[in-house]
N, CA, C and O atoms as a Maestro MAE file, in Angstrom:
{
 s_m_m2io_version
 :::
 2.0.0
}

f_m_ct {
 s_m_title
 :::
 protein
 m_atom[156] {
  # First column is atom index #
  i_m_mmod_type
  r_m_x_coord
  r_m_y_coord
  r_m_z_coord
  i_m_residue_number
  s_m_chain_name
  s_m_pdb_residue_name
  s_m_pdb_atom_name
  i_m_atomic_number
  :::
  1 25 133.034 -206.891 -126.268 1 A "MET " " N  " 7
  2 3 134.390 -207.640 -126.701 1 A "MET " " CA " 6
  3 2 134.872 -205.893 -127.078 1 A "MET " " C  " 6
  4 15 136.066 -205.737 -126.825 1 A "MET " " O  " 8
  5 25 134.380 -204.960 -127.465 2 A "THR " " N  " 7
  6 3 134.785 -203.899 -127.501 2 A "THR " " CA " 6
  7 2 135.865 -203.137 -126.396 2 A "THR " " C  " 6
  8 15 136.879 -202.445 -126.484 2 A "THR " " O  " 8
  9 25 134.841 -203.810 -125.094 3 A "GLY " " N  " 7
  10 3 135.767 -203.406 -123.589 3 A "GLY " " CA " 6
  11 2 136.740 -203.869 -123.479 3 A "GLY " " C  " 6
  12 15 137.707 -203.187 -123.139 3 A "GLY " " O  " 8
  13 25 136.885 -205.705 -123.819 4 A "ASP " " N  " 7
  14 3 137.978 -205.890 -124.013 4 A "ASP " " CA " 6
  15 2 139.443 -205.968 -124.405 4 A "ASP " " C  " 6
  16 15 140.466 -206.462 -123.931 4 A "ASP " " O  " 8
  17 25 138.937 -204.939 -125.974 5 A "PHE " " N  " 7
  18 3 139.652 -204.719 -126.821 5 A "PHE " " CA " 6
  19 2 140.419 -203.482 -125.976 5 A "PHE " " C  " 6
  20 15 141.519 -203.769 -125.503 5 A "PHE " " O  " 8
  21 25 139.876 -202.058 -125.750 6 A "VAL " " N  " 7
  22 3 140.351 -201.437 -125.094 6 A "VAL " " CA " 6
  23 2 141.048 -201.579 -123.415 6 A "VAL " " C  " 6
  24 15 141.930 -201.065 -122.727 6 A "VAL " " O  " 8
  25 25 140.047 -202.577 -123.337 7 A "ALA " " N  " 7
  26 3 141.172 -202.737 -121.846 7 A "ALA " " CA " 6
  27 2 142.494 -203.383 -122.006 7 A "ALA " " C  " 6
  28 15 143.264 -203.397 -121.046 7 A "ALA " " O  " 8
  29 25 142.818 -203.908 -123.114 8 A "SER " " N  " 7
  30 3 144.020 -204.444 -123.608 8 A "SER " " CA " 6
  31 2 144.883 -203.591 -124.181 8 A "SER " " C  " 6
  32 15 146.002 -203.967 -124.529 8 A "SER " " O  " 8
  33 25 144.439 -202.297 -124.348 9 A "TRP " " N  " 7
  34 3 145.434 -201.310 -125.426 9 A "TRP " " CA " 6
  35 2 145.588 -200.087 -124.548 9 A "TRP " " C  " 6
  36 15 146.541 -199.363 -124.835 9 A "TRP " " O  " 8
  37 25 144.639 -199.638 -123.280 10 A "MET " " N  " 7
  38 3 144.363 -198.882 -123.059 10 A "MET " " CA " 6
  39 2 145.640 -197.906 -121.588 10 A "MET " " C  " 6
  40 15 145.679 -196.761 -121.136 10 A "MET " " O  " 8
  41 25 146.651 -199.501 -121.289 11 A "PRO " " N  " 7
  42 3 147.589 -199.416 -119.983 11 A "PRO " " CA " 6
  43 2 148.364 -199.078 -121.225 11 A "PRO " " C  " 6
  44 15 148.829 -197.957 -121.021 11 A "PRO " " O  " 8
  45 25 148.751 -199.527 -122.481 12 A "SER " " N  " 7
  46 3 150.225 -198.962 -123.078 12 A "SER " " CA " 6
  47 2 150.128 -198.024 -123.884 12 A "SER " " C  " 6
  48 15 151.022 -197.709 -124.669 12 A "SER " " O  " 8
  49 25 148.847 -197.376 -123.769 13 A "VAL " " N  " 7
  50 3 148.896 -195.688 -124.314 13 A "VAL " " CA " 6
  51 2 148.847 -194.728 -122.800 13 A "VAL " " C  " 6
  52 15 149.552 -193.757 -122.524 13 A "VAL " " O  " 8
  53 25 147.984 -195.242 -122.134 14 A "PHE " " N  " 7
  54 3 148.264 -194.040 -120.265 14 A "PHE " " CA " 6
  55 2 149.215 -194.283 -119.958 14 A "PHE " " C  " 6
  56 15 149.670 -193.205 -119.577 14 A "PHE " " O  " 8
  57 25 150.273 -195.335 -119.771 15 A "ILE " " N  " 7
  58 3 150.983 -194.879 -118.980 15 A "ILE " " CA " 6
  59 2 151.910 -194.215 -119.823 15 A "ILE " " C  " 6
  60 15 152.283 -193.288 -119.105 15 A "ILE " " O  " 8
  61 25 152.658 -194.090 -121.162 16 A "PRO " " N  " 7
  62 3 153.304 -193.322 -121.110 16 A "PRO " " CA " 6
  63 2 152.759 -192.190 -121.305 16 A "PRO " " C  " 6
  64 15 153.421 -191.155 -121.229 16 A "PRO " " O  " 8
  65 25 151.616 -192.195 -121.555 17 A "LEU " " N  " 7
  66 3 151.214 -190.585 -121.879 17 A "LEU " " CA " 6
  67 2 151.452 -189.913 -120.417 17 A "LEU " " C  " 6
  68 15 152.227 -188.964 -120.294 17 A "LEU " " O  " 8
  69 25 150.990 -190.268 -119.704 18 A "ALA " " N  " 7
  70 3 150.961 -190.005 -117.667 18 A "ALA " " CA " 6
  71 2 152.579 -189.755 -117.542 18 A "ALA " " C  " 6
  72 15 152.923 -188.868 -116.761 18 A "ALA " " O  " 8
  73 25 153.646 -190.508 -118.291 19 A "GLY " " N  " 7
  74 3 155.056 -190.043 -118.335 19 A "GLY " " CA " 6
  75 2 155.100 -188.807 -118.794 19 A "GLY " " C  " 6
  76 15 156.117 -188.209 -118.443 19 A "GLY " " O  " 8
  77 25 154.211 -188.081 -119.593 20 A "VAL " " N  " 7
  78 3 155.136 -187.303 -119.930 20 A "VAL " " CA " 6
  79 2 154.115 -186.178 -119.988 20 A "VAL " " C  " 6
  80 15 154.333 -185.031 -120.379 20 A "VAL " " O  " 8
  81 25 152.945 -186.687 -119.533 21 A "LEU " " N  " 7
  82 3 152.185 -185.308 -119.376 21 A "LEU " " CA " 6
  83 2 152.690 -185.079 -117.410 21 A "LEU " " C  " 6
  84 15 152.538 -184.075 -116.713 21 A "LEU " " O  " 8
  85 25 152.988 -185.754 -117.222 22 A "GLY " " N  " 7
  86 3 153.387 -185.527 -115.294 22 A "GLY " " CA " 6
  87 2 154.430 -184.436 -115.108 22 A "GLY " " C  " 6
  88 15 154.444 -183.288 -114.665 22 A "GLY " " O  " 8
  89 25 155.221 -185.219 -115.591 23 A "PRO " " N  " 7
  90 3 156.642 -183.890 -115.420 23 A "PRO " " CA " 6
  91 2 156.027 -182.525 -116.336 23 A "PRO " " C  " 6
  92 15 156.222 -181.365 -115.971 23 A "PRO " " O  " 8
  93 25 155.396 -182.827 -117.357 24 A "ALA " " N  " 7
  94 3 155.166 -181.534 -118.356 24 A "ALA " " CA " 6
  95 2 154.162 -180.392 -117.246 24 A "ALA " " C  " 6
  96 15 154.269 -179.174 -117.388 24 A "ALA " " O  " 8
  97 25 153.302 -180.953 -116.268 25 A "VAL " " N  " 7
  98 3 152.306 -180.368 -115.732 25 A "VAL " " CA " 6
  99 2 153.157 -179.773 -114.736 25 A "VAL " " C  " 6
  100 15 153.054 -178.570 -114.497 25 A "VAL " " O  " 8
  101 25 154.089 -180.589 -114.059 26 A "VAL " " N  " 7
  102 3 155.004 -180.061 -112.932 26 A "VAL " " CA " 6
  103 2 156.040 -179.126 -113.006 26 A "VAL " " C  " 6
  104 15 156.443 -178.368 -112.123 26 A "VAL " " O  " 8
  105 25 156.595 -179.321 -114.653 27 A "MET " " N  " 7
  106 3 157.533 -178.024 -115.240 27 A "MET " " CA " 6
  107 2 156.784 -176.933 -115.302 27 A "MET " " C  " 6
  108 15 157.313 -175.909 -114.870 27 A "MET " " O  " 8
  109 25 155.175 -176.823 -115.919 28 A "VAL " " N  " 7
  110 3 154.898 -175.423 -115.895 28 A "VAL " " CA " 6
  111 2 154.118 -175.119 -114.387 28 A "VAL " " C  " 6
  112 15 153.656 -173.992 -114.208 28 A "VAL " " O  " 8
  113 25 154.048 -175.681 -113.809 29 A "LEU " " N  " 7
  114 3 153.619 -175.137 -112.299 29 A "LEU " " CA " 6
  115 2 154.633 -174.275 -111.619 29 A "LEU " " C  " 6
  116 15 154.504 -173.247 -110.955 29 A "LEU " " O  " 8
  117 25 156.199 -175.325 -112.140 30 A "MET " " N  " 7
  118 3 157.201 -174.621 -111.318 30 A "MET " " CA " 6
  119 2 157.226 -173.271 -111.903 30 A "MET " " C  " 6
  120 15 157.153 -172.225 -111.258 30 A "MET " " O  " 8
  121 25 157.360 -173.403 -113.444 31 A "PHE " " N  " 7
  122 3 157.825 -172.265 -114.195 31 A "PHE " " CA " 6
  123 2 156.942 -170.397 -113.901 31 A "PHE " " C  " 6
  124 15 157.293 -169.232 -114.092 31 A "PHE " " O  " 8
  125 25 155.458 -171.236 -113.252 32 A "ASN " " N  " 7
  126 3 154.526 -170.383 -113.409 32 A "ASN " " CA " 6
  127 2 154.985 -169.868 -112.064 32 A "ASN " " C  " 6
  128 15 155.285 -168.683 -111.917 32 A "ASN " " O  " 8
  129 25 155.048 -170.864 -110.953 33 A "LEU " " N  " 7
  130 3 155.451 -170.185 -109.188 33 A "LEU " " CA " 6
  131 2 156.464 -169.512 -109.501 33 A "LEU " " C  " 6
  132 15 156.425 -168.377 -109.026 33 A "LEU " " O  " 8
  133 25 157.989 -169.897 -110.529 34 A "ILE " " N  " 7
  134 3 159.123 -168.933 -110.238 34 A "ILE " " CA " 6
  135 2 158.832 -167.682 -110.781 34 A "ILE " " C  " 6
  136 15 159.384 -166.644 -110.417 34 A "ILE " " O  " 8
  137 25 157.843 -167.773 -111.777 35 A "GLU " " N  " 7
  138 3 157.639 -166.025 -112.446 35 A "GLU " " CA " 6
  139 2 156.907 -165.725 -111.376 35 A "GLU " " C  " 6
  140 15 157.563 -164.838 -110.831 35 A "GLU " " O  " 8
  141 25 156.159 -165.874 -110.875 36 A "SER " " N  " 7
  142 3 155.077 -165.336 -109.776 36 A "SER " " CA " 6
  143 2 156.025 -164.527 -108.985 36 A "SER " " C  " 6
  144 15 156.120 -163.304 -109.086 36 A "SER " " O  " 8
  145 25 156.982 -165.544 -107.898 37 A "THR " " N  " 7
  146 3 157.998 -165.100 -107.087 37 A "THR " " CA " 6
  147 2 158.611 -163.789 -107.627 37 A "THR " " C  " 6
  148 15 158.529 -162.682 -107.094 37 A "THR " " O  " 8
  149 25 159.309 -164.142 -108.902 38 A "ALA " " N  " 7
  150 3 160.561 -163.276 -109.640 38 A "ALA " " CA " 6
  151 2 159.793 -161.304 -109.475 38 A "ALA " " C  " 6
  152 15 160.389 -160.233 -109.363 38 A "ALA " " O  " 8
  153 25 158.397 -161.609 -109.535 39 A "ASP " " N  " 7
  154 3 158.565 -159.954 -109.395 39 A "ASP " " CA " 6
  155 2 157.806 -159.711 -108.316 39 A "ASP " " C  " 6
  156 15 157.681 -158.561 -107.894 39 A "ASP " " O  " 8
  :::
 }
 m_bond[155] {
  # First column is bond index #
  i_m_from
  i_m_to
  i_m_order
  :::
  1 1 2 1
  2 2 3 1
  3 3 4 2
  4 3 5 1
  5 5 6 1
  6 6 7 1
  7 7 8 2
  8 7 9 1
  9 9 10 1
  10 10 11 1
  11 11 12 2
  12 11 13 1
  13 13 14 1
  14 14 15 1
  15 15 16 2
  16 15 17 1
  17 17 18 1
  18 18 19 1
  19 19 20 2
  20 19 21 1
  21 21 22 1
  22 22 23 1
  23 23 24 2
  24 23 25 1
  25 25 26 1
  26 26 27 1
  27 27 28 2
  28 27 29 1
  29 29 30 1
  30 30 31 1
  31 31 32 2
  32 31 33 1
  33 33 34 1
  34 34 35 1
  35 35 36 2
  36 35 37 1
  37 37 38 1
  38 38 39 1
  39 39 40 2
  40 39 41 1
  41 41 42 1
  42 42 43 1
  43 43 44 2
  44 43 45 1
  45 45 46 1
  46 46 47 1
  47 47 48 2
  48 47 49 1
  49 49 50 1
  50 50 51 1
  51 51 52 2
  52 51 53 1
  53 53 54 1
  54 54 55 1
  55 55 56 2
  56 55 57 1
  57 57 58 1
  58 58 59 1
  59 59 60 2
  60 59 61 1
  61 61 62 1
  62 62 63 1
  63 63 64 2
  64 63 65 1
  65 65 66 1
  66 66 67 1
  67 67 68 2
  68 67 69 1
  69 69 70 1
  70 70 71 1
  71 71 72 2
  72 71 73 1
  73 73 74 1
  74 74 75 1
  75 75 76 2
  76 75 77 1
  77 77 78 1
  78 78 79 1
  79 79 80 2
  80 79 81 1
  81 81 82 1
  82 82 83 1
  83 83 84 2
  84 83 85 1
  85 85 86 1
  86 86 87 1
  87 87 88 2
  88 87 89 1
  89 89 90 1
  90 90 91 1
  91 91 92 2
  92 91 93 1
  93 93 94 1
  94 94 95 1
  95 95 96 2
  96 95 97 1
  97 97 98 1
  98 98 99 1
  99 99 100 2
  100 99 101 1
  101 101 102 1
  102 102 103 1
  103 103 104 2
  104 103 105 1
  105 105 106 1
  106 106 107 1
  107 107 108 2
  108 107 109 1
  109 109 110 1
  110 110 111 1
  111 111 112 2
  112 111 113 1
  113 113 114 1
  114 114 115 1
  115 115 116 2
  116 115 117 1
  117 117 118 1
  118 118 119 1
  119 119 120 2
  120 119 121 1
  121 121 122 1
  122 122 123 1
  123 123 124 2
  124 123 125 1
  125 125 126 1
  126 126 127 1
  127 127 128 2
  128 127 129 1
  129 129 130 1
  130 130 131 1
  131 131 132 2
  132 131 133 1
  133 133 134 1
  134 134 135 1
  135 135 136 2
  136 135 137 1
  137 137 138 1
  138 138 139 1
  139 139 140 2
  140 139 141 1
  141 141 142 1
  142 142 143 1
  143 143 144 2
  144 143 145 1
  145 145 146 1
  146 146 147 1
  147 147 148 2
  148 147 149 1
  149 149 150 1
  150 150 151 1
  151 151 152 2
  152 151 153 1
  153 153 154 1
  154 154 155 1
  155 155 156 2
  :::
 }
}
């Protein structure tokens, strides 16, 4: 029962989370790349 409950709400939590964390990680990596090449 618990597994079914988790499986029902997990996608609705994970998809927006990935939508926020994905671009955030890309921005951090790009920022580090730009900063390292600037020196």
